[in-house]
C-alpha positions in Angstrom: 107.4 83.7 120.1 107.0 79.9 121.1 104.3 79.2 117.7 107.2 81.0 115.5 109.9 78.6 117.0 107.4 75.4 116.5 107.1 76.2 112.7 110.7 76.7 111.9 111.2 73.3 113.5 108.4 71.8 111.3 110.1 73.1 108.3 113.1 72.1 109.6 112.1 68.7 110.0 110.1 68.2 107.1 113.6 69.2 104.9 115.7 66.7 107.2 113.0 63.8 105.8 113.2 65.0 102.1 116.8 64.6 102.2 116.7 61.6 104.1 114.3 60.1 101.5 116.5 61.4 99.0 119.5 60.0 100.4 118.1 56.3 100.2 116.4 56.4 96.9 120.1 57.7 95.4 121.6 54.7 97.6 119.2 52.2 95.9 119.3 53.5 92.8 123.3 53.6 92.9 123.2 49.7 94.1 120.7 48.8 91.5 122.8 50.2 88.5 125.9 48.8 89.9 124.5 45.3 90.3 125.1 43.6 87.0 122.6 40.8 87.6 119.9 43.3 88.9 120.3 45.8 86.1 118.0 45.3 82.7 118.7 47.0 79.6 115.5 49.7 79.5 112.9 51.2 81.8 112.3 50.0 85.4 108.7 50.3 85.0 107.9 48.9 88.5 110.5 51.0 90.3 108.9 54.2 88.3 105.5 53.1 89.8 106.5 52.2 93.1 108.1 55.8 93.7 105.1 57.5 91.9 102.5 55.5 94.2 104.9 56.0 97.1 104.8 60.1 96.4 100.8 60.0 96.0 100.5 58.5 98.9 103.1 60.9 101.2 101.5 63.7 99.3 98.0 62.2 100.3 99.6 62.0 104.1 100.3 65.5 104.2 97.4 67.2 102.8 95.3 65.4 105.4 97.6 67.0 107.9 97.3 70.3 106.4 93.4 70.2 106.2 93.4 69.1 110.1 96.1 71.8 111.2 93.9 74.2 109.1 90.6 73.5 110.7 91.8 73.0 114.2 93.2 76.6 113.6 90.2 78.3 112.3 88.2 76.6 115.4 90.4 77.8 118.0 90.4 81.6 116.0 86.4 81.3 116.3 86.0 80.4 120.0 88.5 83.3 120.9 86.5 85.8 119.1 83.4 84.5 120.6 84.8 84.8 123.9 86.1 88.5 123.2 82.6 89.6 122.0 81.0 88.4 125.0 83.5 89.6 127.3 83.1 92.9 125.2 79.1 92.9 125.6 79.4 92.1 129.0 81.4 95.2 129.7 79.3 97.5 127.7 76.3 96.3 130.0 77.9 97.0 133.5 79.4 100.3 132.2 75.4 101.2 130.9 74.0 100.4 134.3 77.0 102.2 136.5 76.0 105.3 134.2 72.3 104.8 134.8 72.5 104.4 138.3 74.5 107.9 138.6 72.1 109.7 136.3 69.4 108.7 138.5 71.4 109.5 141.9 72.3 112.9 140.1 68.8 113.6 138.9 67.1 112.5 142.8 69.6 114.9 144.1 68.8 117.6 142.0 65.0 117.3 142.5 65.9 117.4 146.4 68.0 120.6 146.0 64.6 122.2 144.0 62.1 121.3 146.8 60.9 124.1 148.1 60.7 124.6 152.3 57.7 124.2 154.0 55.1 126.4 153.6 53.9 126.8 157.0 57.0 128.4 158.2 56.3 132.4 159.0 60.1 133.6 158.7 58.0 137.1 160.1 56.7 135.9 163.1 59.7 133.2 164.1 61.3 134.1 167.4 64.7 133.3 168.7 64.6 129.6 168.6 63.9 129.6 165.1 67.6 131.3 163.8 68.3 130.5 160.3 72.1 130.9 160.5 74.5 131.0 163.1 78.0 132.1 163.6 80.6 128.8 162.8 77.4 127.0 160.7 79.5 125.7 157.5 77.4 126.9 154.9 79.6 125.1 152.1 79.1 121.8 153.6 76.6 120.3 150.8 78.7 121.8 148.1 81.6 120.5 149.2 80.4 117.3 149.4 79.1 117.3 146.3 82.4 118.4 145.1 84.3 115.6 146.7 81.7 113.1 145.2 82.2 114.6 142.0 86.0 114.4 142.3 85.9 110.5 142.9 83.6 110.3 140.6 85.7 111.8 137.7 88.6 109.9 139.5 87.0 106.1 139.2 85.9 106.8 135.6 89.7 107.9 135.0 90.6 104.5 136.4 87.7 102.6 134.0 89.3 104.2 131.3 92.8 103.4 131.7 91.6 99.8 132.3 89.8 99.6 129.0 92.7 101.6 127.6 95.1 98.3 128.7 92.9 96.0 127.8 92.2 97.5 124.4 96.1 97.5 124.0 96.4 93.5 125.1 93.2 92.8 122.3 95.2 94.4 119.7 98.6 92.7 120.4 96.5 89.5 120.8 95.0 90.3 117.3 98.4 91.3 115.8 100.0 87.6 117.2 97.0 86.0 115.4 97.6 88.4 111.9 101.6 87.0 112.5 100.5 83.1 113.0 98.0 83.5 110.0 100.6 84.8 107.4 103.3 82.4 108.5 100.3 79.9 107.4 99.6 81.6 104.1 103.7 81.5 103.4 103.9 77.9 104.3 100.8 77.1 102.0 102.6 78.5 99.4 105.7 77.0 99.7 104.2 73.8 99.8 101.9 74.5 96.9 105.0 75.3 95.1 107.4 72.1 96.6 104.1 70.1 94.9 103.9 72.0 91.2 108.1 71.3 91.4 107.7 67.8 92.1 105.1 67.4 89.4 107.4 69.2 87.2 110.9 66.8 88.0 108.0 63.5 87.3 107.2 64.9 84.1 110.5 65.6 83.3 112.0 62.0 84.5 108.7 60.4 82.3 109.7 62.5 79.2 113.3 61.7 79.4 112.5 58.1 79.9 110.5 57.7 76.8 112.8 59.6 74.8 115.4 57.3 75.9 113.3 54.0 75.5 112.2 55.2 71.8 116.1 56.1 71.0 117.0 52.7 72.1 114.0 51.3 70.2 115.2 53.1 66.9 118.8 52.2 67.4 117.6 48.2 68.0 115.6 48.6 64.7 118.7 50.0 62.9 120.9 47.3 64.0 118.5 44.5 63.4 117.7 45.4 59.8 121.7 45.4 59.2 122.4 41.7 57.7 125.1 39.7 55.9 125.6 38.7 52.5 123.2 35.4 53.5 120.6 37.8 54.9 121.9 36.7 58.4 122.1 39.2 61.5 125.7 40.3 61.5 127.7 40.1 65.2 128.6 43.5 65.1 124.8 44.9 65.5 124.8 43.1 69.1 124.6 45.5 71.9 127.4 44.0 73.7 130.0 45.5 70.5 129.1 48.6 71.0 131.4 49.4 74.1 132.3 53.5 73.9 131.3 54.4 77.5 132.1 58.0 76.9 128.7 58.2 74.5 126.3 56.3 76.7 126.0 59.4 79.1 125.4 62.7 78.4 126.8 66.2 78.9 124.3 67.2 81.9 125.5 63.2 83.6 122.6 61.5 82.5 122.5 57.7 81.1 121.4 57.9 77.5 122.4 55.0 76.2 121.2 52.1 79.1 122.9 49.4 76.5 126.0 50.9 76.2 126.6 51.9 80.0 129.5 49.9 81.9 130.5 52.4 84.3 132.2 55.7 84.3 135.4 56.6 82.5 137.7 58.5 84.0 136.8 62.0 83.1 133.5 61.2 84.4 134.7 60.1 87.6 136.6 63.1 88.1 133.4 65.4 87.0 131.2 63.7 89.8 134.4 64.2 92.5 134.4 68.0 91.4 130.6 67.8 91.7 130.5 66.3 94.6 133.6 68.7 96.8 131.3 71.6 95.5 128.2 70.5 97.2 130.2 70.0 100.4 131.4 73.8 100.4 127.9 74.7 99.7 126.6 72.7 102.4 129.4 74.0 104.7 128.5 77.7 103.7 125.0 77.5 103.8 125.3 75.7 107.7 127.4 78.5 108.5 125.2 80.8 107.1 122.0 79.1 109.0 124.2 79.1 112.2 124.9 83.0 111.4 121.5 83.8 111.0 120.5 81.9 114.1 122.6 83.6 116.4 121.2 87.0 115.0 117.7 86.1 115.1 118.8 84.9 119.5 120.5 88.4 119.5 117.6 90.1 118.2 114.8 88.4 120.5 117.1 89.0 123.5 117.0 92.8 122.9 113.4 92.9 121.7 112.9 90.7 125.4 115.4 93.4 127.2 113.2 96.5 125.5 109.8 94.9 126.8 111.2 94.5 130.2 112.3 98.1 130.2 109.0 98.6 129.0 106.9 97.2 131.5 109.2 98.3 134.2 109.1 101.9 133.2 105.0 101.4 133.0 105.2 99.6 136.4 106.7 102.5 138.1 104.6 105.5 136.4 101.7 103.4 137.8 103.1 103.4 141.5 104.1 106.8 141.0 100.0 107.6 140.2 99.4 105.4 143.1 101.7 107.3 145.5 100.1 110.8 144.1 96.5 109.7 144.4 97.3 108.2 147.6 99.1 112.0 148.8 95.9 113.7 147.2 93.2 111.5 149.5 95.2 111.7 152.4 95.5 115.6 152.0 91.7 115.6 151.5 91.0 113.3 154.7 93.2 115.7 156.7 91.4 118.7 155.6 88.0 116.7 156.0 89.1 116.0 159.5 90.0 119.3 160.4 87.1 121.3 159.0 84.9 118.5 161.5 87.1 119.3 164.3 86.2 123.1 163.6 82.4 122.2 163.0 82.1 120.2 166.2 83.6 123.4 168.1 81.3 125.7 167.0 77.9 123.8 165.9 76.4 125.0 168.7 76.9 128.4 167.9 78.2 130.9 170.4 76.5 133.1 173.5 77.1 136.8 172.8 77.1 139.5 175.6 73.5 140.2 176.2 71.9 137.7 174.8 69.6 136.2 177.8 68.3 139.9 178.3 66.0 139.9 175.5 64.2 136.5 176.6 60.7 137.1 177.6 60.1 140.0 175.7 58.2 140.8 172.3 60.0 140.3 169.2 58.5 143.8 167.5 
């Protein structure tokens, strides 16, 4: 979210800088046009060359900054990918070692279970002291312990699987965030490319218009200079100062077509410019209102998303607490059962002496 806000701030800052630079250029141009001592008839080649050089320097600076940011983003992405890969390999190695230890323990216990009793034990010629089973003996103790260990093993595996799932979800969220940042960078690059093409188009259009104006002025001067009097002298009416039609100096599109004839704006042209300025002001006000409304909607959407995320986190925490409580109760129940069986075993582990047991002492068992 912070990265998205920074990107929007960068775009807004660039737009504000471009608007300020354009206003400064228009103000300098207006002062140069209205200053009769500075204004010259024809093209201001030096000013145009200075503008072109300034734009080239600014574009080169922007390209350097963009290349640096792109290289930095690629390096960060590479470091993150390497750390994630190393963490994944370490987890796989630990899981493999744990599984191997479990398999070794299971194989060892299975071999111990399959071992046959001692060959020197003779059941047929044994006395009362070699009883194989007594009352109160916990004959299912080994099986019960194995089941408890298996249950604990299953529980540990479930916990490991849950943690792996949570980690996978977090990794997917990080990857989605990285893809979103990448998409924002691509959109910004496309916008800057389009802006660059638009700037080039405007510069080419201005150059073409200036060349067309210069060619037309040259032709008009050639025609005026070719008009002579009776004695082959130049007529005064052929000079530029006699052509005072201010309306014909500006074309329908508002551009100055005849710089030598331009002596200020007419009343109709002033009204047109004033109306255009009023339209621009209204458009700017509407754009500002729409931008404020979009900002408010964005803030509301972010607040709703944050509230939903907090609710989901709270529900997940409640679910984990409930699972933990259930597991703790189950473990306590198992401990209580184990304690009860141990008490029973302690009470009966030595067996019971029945009536007539001592009468058989000293007699042959056969």
